[in-house]
ZALOLUM-298050 format. One record per atom (N, C-alpha, C): x, y, z; residue in three letters. Coordinates in steps of 0.001 Angstrom, whole numbers, plus 500000, padded with zeros to 6 digits. Layout:
N
XYZAla ...
END
This chain:
291
368985604107465369Met 369753605241465105Met 370733604939464011Met 370769605830463000Ala 371570605647461947Ala 372864606636462045Ala 373988606166461495Arg 375166607047461422Arg 375395607591460058Arg 375129608879459907Leu 375228609451458552Leu 376305610502458368Leu 376686610663457064Ala 377780611546456858Ala 377317612416455593Ala 377850613702455602Ile 377805614582454378Ile 379198614705453828Ile 379402614301452470Phe 380657614559451883Phe 380556616008451256Phe 381523616747451641Thr 381513618114451074Thr 382943618472450799Thr 383072619671450236Glu 384420620216449811Glu 384474621651450453Glu 385717622080450531Arg 385838623326451373Arg 385244624520450535Arg 385156624467449310Tyr 384501625579448533Tyr 383118625708448821Tyr 382407624555449266Thr 380933624725449529Thr 380792625462450953Thr 381710625117451945Ile 381667625519453164Ile 381901627131453150Ile 382570627718452189Arg 382850629069452103Arg 381517629825451766Arg 380545629270451235Ser 379189629856450923Ser 378328629862452254Ser 377930630992452743Ser 377096631090453959Ser 375882630271453718Ser 375161630455452651Val 373790629784452526Val 374036628249452321Val 375136627834451784Glu 375418626346451568Glu 375797625789453095Glu 376603626561453802Leu 377049626162455185Leu 375890626086455992Leu 374878627044455999Thr 373706626985456766Thr 372868625762456400Thr 372807625462455094Ala 372026624335454739Ala 372567623052455273Ala 373882622966455176Leu 374606621732455788Leu 374214621626457232Leu 374333622758457910Thr 373968622683459407Thr 372449622331459537Thr 371611622675458626Asn 370251622319458726Asn 370046620802458545Asn 370797620201457718Phe 370826618755457555Phe 371189618102458827Phe 372274618662459410Arg 372819617975460705Arg 371740618146461730Arg 371130619231461944Leu 370076619490462898Leu 368956618571462745Leu 368539618345461428Ala 367453617393461116Ala 367785616040461544Ala 368892615598461204Ala 369394614348461692Ala 369329614124463233Ala 369821615151463961Phe 369788615011465433Phe 368322614925465883Phe 367459615784465358Glu 366098615744465752Glu 365281614527465521Glu 365826613721464463Leu 365285612370464153Leu 365944611358464778Leu 366962611562465752Gly 367663610582466478Gly 368702609950465787Gly 369292610590464910His 370497610010464146His 371742610892464357His 372873610198464079Glu 374121611011464025Glu 374420611444462730Glu 375159612576462595Leu 375518613075461251Leu 376859613850461359Leu 377894613573460647Asp 379072614314460677Asp 379482614682459166Asp 380507615473459063Phe 380972615917457670Phe 382178615087457419Phe 382381614838456068Leu 383476613896455590Leu 384112614684454524Leu 385425614741454496Phe 386235615446453430Phe 387010614293452747Phe 387526614578451611Lys 388249613570450717Lys 389401612953451366Lys 389988613574452367His 391197612988453071His 390622611983454211His 389388611982454405Glu 388834611165455382Glu 387991610109454840Glu 388087609677453597Leu 387194608788453019Leu 387416607229453651Leu 388474607045454184Lys 388664605673454767Lys 387763605465455870Lys 387115606491456435Tyr 386012606325457538Tyr 384716606105456984Tyr 384497606237455663Leu 383246605953455115Leu 382583604673455408Leu 383335603596455620Arg 382863602198456012Arg 382129602286457389Arg 382341603370458134Asn 381613603457459388Asn 380151604010459413Asn 379898604587458185Asp 378583605282458085Asp 377580604382457437Asp 376320604636457764Asp 375188603917457081Asp 374670604582455851Asp 374754605955455775Gly 374309606617454623Gly 375131607867454427Gly 375139608240453147Leu 376041609321452745Leu 375320610308451882Leu 375380611537452021Leu 374874612646451253Leu 376026613486450684Leu 375983613608449408Ile 377074614453448652Ile 376566615729448477Ile 377344616715449069Arg 377072618192448851Arg 378205618793448343Arg 378603618418447024Ala 379797619000446416Ala 379584618855444868Ala 380254619556444032Leu 380017619503442581Leu 380153618004442103Leu 379150617530441339Thr 379259616093440906Thr 379696616187439419Thr 380549615250439108Asp 380949614965437680Asp 381740613630437826Asp 381629612860436583Gln 382352611526436676Gln 383790611659436739Gln 384370612820436642Leu 385757613111436794Leu 386100613715438138Leu 385143614071438942Asn 385343614617440322Asn 385427613583441330Asn 386000613918442542Thr 386063613079443598Thr 384745612591444058Thr 383663613447443904Ser 382269613054444363Ser 381741611783443667Ser 382157611539442438Tyr 381659610380441726Tyr 382444609144442318Tyr 383719609214442683Val 384359608195443334Val 383864607870444679Val 383452608873445338Val 382718608762446713Val 381434607930446560Val 380703608349445527Ala 379337607758445474Ala 379569606236445043Ala 380528605915444207Arg 380701604527443886Arg 381228603791445031Arg 382141604430445731Thr 382652603618446932Thr 381600603364447979Thr 380660604344448236Ala 379595604121449178Ala 378697602998448684Ala 378384602926447459Glu 377560601975446800Glu 378128600560446929Glu 379423600416446701Met 380121599143446784Met 380254598767448246Met 380240599612449181Leu 380147599295450626Leu 378737598999451158Leu 377853599150450232Gly 376367598791450636Gly 375788599969451324Gly 376181601147451244Lys 375611602367451899Lys 374500602980451017Lys 373568603536451753Arg 372720604449451055Arg 373402605664450713Arg 373149606276449544Val 373916607413449064Val 373130608225448113Val 373223609550448258Leu 372737610468447388Leu 373793611528447006Leu 374199611649445690Asp 373480611081444590Asp 374021609756444277Asp 373119608923443528His 373543607763442925His 374540607908441971His 375509606969441802Ser 376578607249440761Ser 375904607246439389Ser 374884606378439143Asp 374186606399437828Asp 373543607771437557Asp 373043608467438661Ala 372498609815438369Ala 373554610651437897Ala 374745610717438534Ile 375884611511438102Ile 376139611360436702Ile 376384610031436323Leu 376658609781434854Leu 375728610186433886Leu 374404610023434205Val 373405610489433227Val 373206611956433103Val 373077612634434354Cys 372840614047434445Cys 374076614936433986Cys 375287614244434006Cys 376442614985433616Cys 376693614848432117Cys 375873614070431441Asp 375958613784429952Asp 374522614165429368Asp 374400615452428949Lys 373019616015428596Lys 372480615133427322Lys 373419614726426529Val 373053613903425278Val 372181612663425712Val 372812611946426695Asn 372206610807427286Asn 370897611200428001Asn 370892612232428792Met 369811612712429565Met 368628613074428638Met 368801613759427541Tyr 367742614160426814Tyr 367186612986425954Tyr 368032611986425693Ala 367524610861424984Ala 366615609904425858Ala 366960609940427114Arg 366063609187428115Arg 364753609936428265Arg 364821611291428295Leu 363556612048428440Leu 362681611794427245Leu 363331611857426102Ala 362472611636424771Ala 362015610371424744Ala 362778609299425058Asp 362172607904425094Asp 360955607655425937Asp 360921608521426985Lys 359660608305427873Lys 358635609406427579Lys 358832610055426420Ala 357855611109425987Ala 357724612216426992Ala 358697612575427574Val 358612613692428413Val 358848614929427608Val 357964615958427816Pro 357943617087426967Pro 359234617870427191Pro 360026618024426069Ile 361297618848426109Ile 361263619733424936Ile 362190620735424815Pro 362315621580423569Pro 362860620658422492Pro 362599621043421264Glu 363228620305420167Glu 364762620227420324Glu 365290619004420291Thr 366774618903420673Thr 367416618117419596Thr 368688618457419374Arg 369579617626418484Arg 371007617549419326Arg 371728616739418744Ser 373101616612419126Ser 374111616462417966Ser 375234617150418015Leu 376137617203416840Leu 377490616769417394Leu 378204616119416493Glu 379716615671416568Glu 380483616874415899Glu 381759616759416126Glu 382658617820415443Glu 382504617889413982Glu 382389616752413315Thr 382206616725411862Thr 381017617269411314Thr 379926617433412220Asp 378743617994411894Asp 378556619522412030Asp 379709619999412705Leu 379640621328413143Leu 380187622328411830Leu 379132622623410974Thr 379375623385409789Thr 378309624518409684Thr 378685625524408968Ala 377806626649408775Ala 376472626210408077Ala 376684625282407096Val 375549624702406304Val 374610624027407240Val 375100623055408160Asn 374246622416409123Asn 373644623475410202Asn 374347624498410545Ala 373800625431411455Ala 372671626094410746Ala 372732626517409426Ala 371729627203408805Ala 370504626323408671Ala 370704624985408450Arg 369589624065408390Arg 368860624046409738Arg 369585623918410810Leu 368965623845412178Leu 368253625216412503Leu 368742626303412050Phe 368042627490412221Phe 366586627487411581Phe 366581626794410342Glu 365330626735409596Glu 364459625762410247Glu 364893624579410905Glu 364148623580411483Glu 363636624037412886Glu 364507624669413599Leu 364153624816415107Leu 363959626376415418Leu 364158627240414417Gly 364066628644414706Gly 365275629249415210Gly 365193630745415257Ala 366376631437415765Ala 365930632294416952Ala 366697632594417953Pro 368083631985418116Pro 368036630533418532Pro 369140629884418618Leu 369309628486419170Leu 370114628518420502Leu 369921627486421301Val 370646627365422509Val 371780626263422293Val 373037626392422504Leu 373977625375422556Leu 374461625144423936Leu 374629623845424112Lys 375146623327425488Lys 376269622214425438Lys 377233622381426153Ala 378181621278426289Ala 377497620229427106Ala 377735618905426842Pro 376936617866427553Pro 377254617873429080Pro 378368618231429534Asn 378642618334431000Asn 378743619744431522Asn 377764620590430959Ser 377639621983431565Ser 376882621921432833Ser 377170623079433689Ser 376402623216434872Ser 376367624616435366Ser 375436625020436136Phe 375245626405436538Phe 375450627438435458Phe 374824627060434334Ser 374747627994433085Ser 376122628131432432Ser 377170627612432898Ala 378430627617432229Ala 378433626568430994Ala 378928627045429937Tyr 378928626304428717Tyr 377605626074428085Tyr 376802627139428374Val 375394627225427764Val 375358628648427121Val 374998628684425843Asp 374974630042425235Asp 373908630072424123Asp 373549631222423777Lys 372457631455422700Lys 373180632088421408Lys 372802631395420331Val 373430632063419066Val 372332632277418066Val 372635633295417312Ala 371591633701416268Ala 372073633654414750Ala 373292633227414645Ser 373821633126413139Ser 374611631973413042Ser 374747631480411736Pro 375623630325411503Pro 377145630434411995Pro 377580631735411714Asp 379025631919412122Asp 379146631766413743Asp 378338632481414361Ala 378273632333415833Ala 378004630868416231Ala 377153630122415657Phe 376879628741415956Phe 378253627887415806Phe 378935628079414774Val 380102627319414635Val 381271627714415639Val 381459629094415890Lys 382357629546416839Lys 382134628947418291Lys 380864629159418816Val 380498628685420106Val 380628627145420141Val 380248626513419135Gly 380203625039419030Gly 381630624587419106Gly 382614625088418483Lys 383962624725418501Lys 384601624985419984Lys 384137626113420582Arg 384633626229421927Arg 384149625176422884Arg 382899624893422710Phe 382298623621423627Phe 382839622400423292Phe 383305622181422035Leu 383808620816421714Leu 385178620663422160Leu 385787621698422863Arg 387106621560423533Arg 386995620655424739Arg 385829620543425320Arg 385598619831426584Arg 384681618523426509Arg 384309618407425117Ala 383366617226424912Ala 383470616747423437Ala 382900615589423183Asp 383008615114421762Asp 381676615429421060Asp 380694615915421766Arg 379354616293421197Arg 378849617498421850Arg 378014618250421068Ile 377252619369421708Ile 375738619234421563Ile 375026619853422396Val 373552619810422471Val 373094621067421682Val 372153620941420734Val 371575622084420132Val 370036622030420398Val 369541623144420874Gln 368127623079421488Gln 367337624325421103Gln 366050624042420821Gln 365122625062420577Gln 365066626145421666Gln 365129627416421401Tyr 365091628525422447Tyr 363565628627422723Tyr 363358628737424116Met 361952629006424586Met 362141630166425565Met 361781631374425010Pro 361904632568425873Pro 360954632596427062Pro 361394632997428240Ser 360615633135429379Ser 361368634078430390Ser 360493634431431376Asp 361074635367432465Asp 361470634543433655Asp 361246633251433623Phe 361627632470434908Phe 361583631018434452Phe 362240630215435288Asp 362185628715435216Asp 361586628242436455Asp 360938627088436343Trp 360391626312437626Trp 361616625362437965Trp 361772625107439255Arg 362637624056439684Arg 361803623234440644Arg 361708621907440303Val 361014620941441057Val 361974619921441701Val 362268619887443004Ile 363168618986443604Ile 362354617659444047Ile 362979616524443597Thr 362330615280443824Thr 363331614299444476Thr 362874613285445117Leu 363575612216445627Leu 362849610953445677Leu 363263609864444890Ala 362683608557444974Ala 361132608701444456Ala 360766609524443497Gly 359545609571442983Gly 358586610560443775Gly 359076611330444770Lys 358376612259445554Lys 358866613643445319Lys 357893614606445373Val 358275616016445246Val 358644616531446624Val 359825617155446758Leu 360298617689448158Leu 360121619089448044Leu 360177619854446890Gly 360013621327446996Gly 359887621840445520Gly 359383623063445489Val 359154623800444316Val 359487625113444443Val 360448625676443564Val 360762627118443574Val 360625627658442107Val 360532628965442091Lys 360562629787440777Lys 361860630568440749Lys 362562630228439674Tyr 363807631072439520Tyr 363518632269438541Tyr 363365633569439059Glu 362878634729438297Glu 364076635355437767Glu 364199635431436478Phe 365538635957435893Phe 365552637495435993Phe 366696637946436228Ala 366996639323436213Ala 366488640044434813Ala 366140641338434823Pro 365749642026433660Pro 366725641821432494Pro 366100641504431296Asn 366893641385430154Asn 367815640197430120Asn 367631639257431031Gln 368391638005430973Gln 367535636814430677Gln 368158635777430204Trp 367384634659429761Trp 367692633305430442Trp 368588633178431504Arg 369027631985432073Arg 369166632243433516Arg 369345631244434306Leu 369424631254435808Leu 370756631952436165Leu 371793631838435577Met 373092632584436038Met 373532633188434734Met 373526634477434567Asp 374023635211433429Asp 375603635422433647Asp 376436634759433006Arg 377858634901433235Arg 378530636029432451Arg 377912636775431671Thr 378467637926431021Thr 378731638976432102Thr 379528639940431751Glu 379979640986432634Glu 378650641856433105Glu 378503641971434310Gly 377375642631434850Gly 376135641766434974Gly 376260640451434657Gly 375065639562434758Gly 374749639371436253Gly 373507638937436459Glu 373055638667437844Glu 372376637236437971Glu 372396636750439087Trp 371607635510439419Trp 370123635685439473Trp 369426634666439132Ala 368080634676439140Ala 367516634750440736Ala 366476635410440792Lys 365817635526442223Lys 365094634238442503Lys 365230633775443632Val 364657632418444029Val 363420632713444971Val 362330632200444417Ile 361071632441445083Ile 360455631117445480Ile 360304630910446810Gly 359853629545447298Gly 358365629388447055Gly 357922628199446767Met 356518627806446459Met 356040626774447478Met 354766626806447851Asp 354219625786448560Asp 353879624597447564Asp 354304623407447899Val 354125622202446848Val 352697622056446576Val 351816622184447672Ala 350419621984447437Ala 349767623022446551Ala 350306624213446342Ser 349780625134445470Ser 350306625120444123Ser 351283624242443848Ala 351817624097442512Ala 351004623423441567Ala 351049623767440299Ser 350133623086439259Ser 350362621660439274Ser 349174620902439264Pro 349464619465439200Pro 350120618952437912Pro 349886619631436797Arg 350578619399435585Arg 352115619537435732Arg 352523620697436308Leu 353882620988436613Leu 354543619727437373Leu 353912619377438395Leu 354480618146439214Leu 354547616901438420Leu 353364616746437529Gln 353303615427436824Gln 354378615368435804Gln 354717616510435135Val 355928616508434098Val 357169616330434800Val 357334616971435937Ala 358636616913436664Ala 358821615539437136Ala 357931614770437683Leu 358048613502438128Leu 358278612474436991Leu 357679612857435882Ala 357854611960434763Ala 359326612048434252Ala 359987613246434364Ala 361301613481434009Ala 362300612729435036Ala 361962612980436362Ala 362763612236437332Ala 362754610806437140Ala 361533610192436967Asn 361370608726436750Asn 362099608220435533Asn 362322609035434546Ala 362996608738433314Ala 364450608548433574Ala 364954609182434636Ile 366412609106434919Ile 366703608066435993Ile 365939608084437131Gly 366138607126438171Gly 365397607529439296Gly 366036607112440623Glu 365274607462441939Glu 366208608292442837Glu 367149608946442328Ser 368023609777443139Ser 367349611170443526Ser 368194612012444015Leu 367772613427444353Leu 367931614355443107Leu 366904614902442677Tyr 366960615653441351Tyr 366384617015441546Tyr 366964617897440747Gly 366198619210440497Gly 365898619387439051Gly 364626619320438809Ile 364115619398437420Ile 363778620827437067Ile 364359621345436001Asp 364101622788435592Asp 363139622646434376Asp 362052623465434428Leu 360981623434433416Leu 360625624892433116Leu 360261624966431772Lys 359607626194431251Lys 358096626087431202Lys 357436627156431538Glu 355995627120431378Glu 355612628036430128Glu 355106627348429098Ile 354779628088427836Ile 353400627771427509Ile 352448628796427519Asp 351120628667427171Asp 350445627500427876Asp 350639627436429191Gly 349983626517430042Gly 350644625102429928Gly 351653624815429212Glu 352308623539429018Glu 353708623669429693Glu 354251622598430190Tyr 355580622577430719Tyr 356565621777430017Tyr 357793622316429831Tyr 358664621610429049Tyr 359997621463429939Tyr 360546620276429938Val 361703619993430796Val 363007620525430171Val 363715621457430870Ile 364897622008430277Ile 366175621155430629Ile 366163620715431915Glu 367226619805432370Glu 366822619073433628Glu 367424617878433898Val 367299617275435121Val 368725617285435709Val 368773617926436886Asn 370090618015437516Asn 370159617135438703Asn 371285616385438820Asp 371610615540439960Asp 372159616563441028Asp 372215616121442212Asn 372758616957443259Asn 372246618428443271Asn 370961618625443291Pro 370441620033443072Pro 370852620823444307Pro 370924622085443942Thr 371280623137444984Thr 370119623148446007Thr 370493623106447307Ile 369570623314448396Ile 370242624305449336Ile 369931625709449096Ala 370650626681449911Ala 369654627257450949Ala 370036627486452062Ala 369304628044453206Ala 368660629367452755Ala 367334629426452984Gly 366600630633452701Gly 366195630795451225Gly 366588629795450377Glu 366210629913449020Glu 365433628553448567Glu 366113627497448170Glu 365338626325447791Glu 364493625751448826Glu 364757626038450138Asp 363985625526451239Asp 362768626490451696Asp 362684627520450933Gln 361605628610451434Gln 360259628021451703Gln 359751627280450550Gly 358397626815450714Gly 358206625484451486Gly 359423624766451775Asn 359237623590452317Asn 360464623321453208Asn 360485623823454502Pro 361691623552455369Pro 361784622186455726Pro 360774621265455478Glu 360940619850455838Glu 361771619077454870Glu 362280619801453806Ile 363221619107452882Ile 364382618433453496Ile 364964619045454461Tyr 366153618521455109Tyr 365827617146455820Tyr 364660617096456551Ala 364320615923457241Ala 363872614911456266Ala 363262615148455150Ala 362908614242454119Ala 364196613466453559Ala 365252614320453342Val 366434613667452757Val 367025612708453945Val 367048613268455017Ile 367722612423456201Ile 366965611159456367Ile 365638611228456332Arg 364832609871456574Arg 365048608984455410Arg 365220609472454208His 365607608488453046His 366957607921453378His 368028608685453731Leu 369228608044453954Leu 369315607156455164Leu 368393607434456057Ala 368442606530457339Ala 367643605302457144Ala 366893605272455979Gly 365998604115455678Gly 364636604276456464Gly 364346605391456940Asp 363025605623457677Asp 361849605829456739Asp 362045605977455510Asp 360928606380454575Asp 360431605001453942Asp 
END
């Protein structure tokens, strides 16, 4: 029997689908013969009593969650997410460099520093990569600090705004689609596949403009997913590490392109678990060392 914990924050518990998912992790642990309790940041001194830790809070190297991951690792505990996964996935420049190094298919991608952010360079990038272009802050998440621009002036304006929170920005070829695939992996194995179907006239998972909608989550049976989709997703995961990842991919003319590798992927009850309710038990087995 393992003694496990979930580190979470109160903003997560306020979400009903997240709270139900946390309960599902706890029930899976009990059914497998393990103990599981919740851990908050004022209770971190008790982390030494646990064998494994699952982080279900926003991850960033400046957030408490990163400190929790490093502390768990130094105590010799199994932890998801790994601290290295947080560092890489919260720095998209590093993440895309790793994917490119392993020849994982991605959109054409560049990175710019503040001195490179000029209308002349923007015009050149429009010529090279097409219009519009997608700009991203390296530490963006949930579609925040991700925008689409179609002119050099807009490019410079958005780029300057993103550079207030980072020293570089990512410039990426725009690949239009009506949906993204999300493949959830852990230690080189696929745990789940979902389709994020965008709302009409929207181009990303979460449209943060006024009146914007979230994508519809459609669960898929892993066995029915395209072998090529899973192959590309696993290649992307392996390029980053062996933690718990959510890989977002575009399907264009039968080929798959990795848009992002997310650490600490969303697992919401009735959404990402639709096609594979065993996802909770799979994570628990890994943390308990049963896999």
